[in-house]
C-alpha positions, 0 to 999 in steps of 0.5 A, spaced: 336 734 416 333 735 423 326 734 426 323 740 430 316 738 432 311 732 431 304 732 432 300 726 432 292 726 432 288 720 433 294 715 432 295 709 436 294 711 443 295 718 442 288 723 442 292 729 439 299 730 442 305 735 440 312 732 441 317 738 441 324 736 439 327 743 439 330 747 445 328 754 447 331 757 441 328 753 436 334 749 434 333 741 434 336 737 440 341 732 437 338 727 443 331 726 445 330 720 449 323 718 450 322 714 456 316 710 458 313 703 459 310 698 454 304 700 450 305 707 451 306 708 444 314 709 443 314 705 437 308 708 434 311 715 435 318 713 431 313 709 426 309 716 425 316 720 424 318 715 419 312 715 415 312 723 415 319 725 412 321 728 405 320 723 400 316 718 404 310 721 407 304 716 408 297 716 410 296 713 417 292 707 418 285 708 422 284 706 429 281 700 431 274 701 432 269 699 438 262 699 439 262 706 442 267 709 437 263 715 434 263 714 427 264 721 424 271 721 428 276 725 424 281 720 420 288 720 424 294 724 421 301 726 423 305 733 421 312 733 422 316 740 421 323 738 418 329 743 418 333 741 412 339 744 414 345 742 409 340 739 405 337 746 403 342 751 407 338 757 404 331 755 406 329 760 412 323 756 415 322 748 416 318 744 411 312 741 414 310 734 411 304 730 412 300 724 409 296 725 403 289 728 403 291 731 410 289 739 410 292 743 415 290 750 412 283 753 411 286 758 406 286 754 400 292 758 396 296 757 402 294 749 403 296 749 395 302 752 396 304 747 402 302 741 398 306 743 392 312 745 396 312 738 399 311 735 393 317 739 390 322 736 396 319 729 395 322 729 388 329 732 391 329 727 396 330 722 391 336 724 388 340 724 395 341 726 402 335 727 407 338 721 411 334 717 416 335 711 419 330 707 423 332 701 428 327 696 430 326 694 438 325 687 434 332 687 432 336 680 432 342 677 429 342 670 425 348 666 424 349 667 417 356 668 412 356 675 409 354 675 402 355 680 396 352 683 390 353 689 386 354 695 391 351 700 387 344 697 387 344 694 395 349 696 400 352 703 397 345 705 395 340 710 400 333 710 398 329 715 402 323 711 400 325 705 404 319 703 409 321 702 416 319 696 419 319 697 426 314 692 428 316 686 424 320 681 427 321 677 420 324 684 417 329 685 423 334 681 422 340 686 422 346 681 421 347 680 414 346 688 413 351 690 418 356 685 416 355 688 409 356 695 411 363 693 415 365 689 409 363 695 404 367 700 408 373 696 409 374 694 402 372 700 398 377 704 403 383 699 401 381 699 393 380 706 393 384 710 387 384 718 386 381 716 379 375 713 383 372 720 384 370 718 391 374 719 397 372 712 400 378 713 405 373 717 409 368 712 409 373 707 412 375 712 417 368 713 419 366 706 420 372 704 424 371 710 429 364 710 430 364 702 431 370 702 436 366 708 440 360 704 441 363 697 441 368 699 446 362 700 451 362 692 451 370 691 452 371 690 444 375 694 438 373 693 431 380 689 428 377 689 420 376 684 416 378 676 416 382 676 409 380 669 407 372 670 409 371 677 409 367 676 416 368 682 420 373 681 426 373 684 433 378 684 439 377 683 446 381 686 452 385 680 452 387 681 445 383 675 443 380 676 436 373 673 434 368 674 428 361 678 429 357 672 430 361 670 436 360 677 439 356 677 445 349 679 443 349 686 447 356 688 443 352 686 436 347 691 437 352 696 439 356 695 432 349 695 428 347 702 431 354 705 428 355 701 422 348 702 419 348 709 421 354 710 418 352 706 411 346 710 411 350 717 411 355 715 406 349 713 401 345 719 402 352 724 402 357 720 398 364 722 398 362 726 404 365 724 411 359 721 415 362 724 421 360 731 419 353 730 416 346 731 419 341 726 419 336 722 424 337 716 427 331 713 431 332 707 435 327 703 438 328 700 445 335 702 445 337 699 452 335 692 449 340 687 451 344 692 455 347 692 462 346 698 466 354 699 466 353 700 458 346 704 459 349 709 463 354 711 457 350 709 451 347 716 450 354 720 450 357 714 446 352 715 440 353 723 440 361 722 440 360 717 435 356 721 430 356 728 433 352 731 428 346 726 427 340 727 431 338 721 435 331 719 437 331 714 442 326 710 446 327 706 452 324 703 458 330 704 462 330 709 468 338 708 467 338 711 460 333 716 462 337 718 468 344 719 464 341 725 460 340 732 461 333 733 463 331 737 457 333 731 453 328 727 456 320 726 454 316 721 458 310 717 455 305 715 461 298 712 461 294 715 466 290 711 471 284 708 469 284 712 462 286 709 456 289 715 453 297 717 453 300 723 455 306 727 454 311 729 460 317 734 459 322 737 463 322 735 471 315 732 470 319 727 465 323 725 471 317 723 476 316 716 476 
């Protein structure tokens, strides 16, 4: 599943903007970097996409009104065009998803057909597939021991209806979830038998290679689990080992990007190699806590770790934006002496 286009109308700082996420041939771009300063709507954009996808389409909250706001202002809405890909390989055209009670077509019959189609895929998505991951800019990592419960109901389960808490720091502690994903992959790969019906070795291999690709940017390698505590272990360039909690902050962020993405892909497509599966991973402020040396290689490392994933990354860093092809960069800017935010593409996105 890939996103081709998103339209936001009356949402956050956007009056009516269309965000293209495909190339000139109409194929989804596998990397889009959204560059802009604070308050230009980067988090709003990711949150709108997260709330407008197969299996999880929600209404948009109304804008805050002031005394000059026109009372009959149209309600806000988001429309996303999804290329279902391997989730429905025979489908010839994108699936258009929007929130409830939003009418997109003046023709009653066509609008009824669209709504029925969206309702159908909402049901299909709850049976598996349609992988989507959103990682908040408010992410943080507490120091707590790893805890396990029934994997089939927790870490091994992918629920397409799970909301994305992109602006709630109280729900953005990723430490336990990241460590559980690492431990689940290692333990199930070690315990796998031909009678299990699932090739857990694929999960273990995908987790190891993806985590190594990203945490290697910070000078570390994933060494597996501590046999006495099941805590994930990492080795630095000098051969010294330490737990996940002992990693520098920048390295823990990198590990989380890989581990949470692989876990979601496996949960959505069990028994398939996560490195080969499609999905969308949205990371808000991907450059947070990273140094310039990592920022220059971060986007290419994400593509190498999971090459079939569509990455939508927001950043305030010109280093991250400058490391990408011009065609992969979008810029959000608030125009001088105006409240509205406008989108700039291509070479215009490079002008600061």
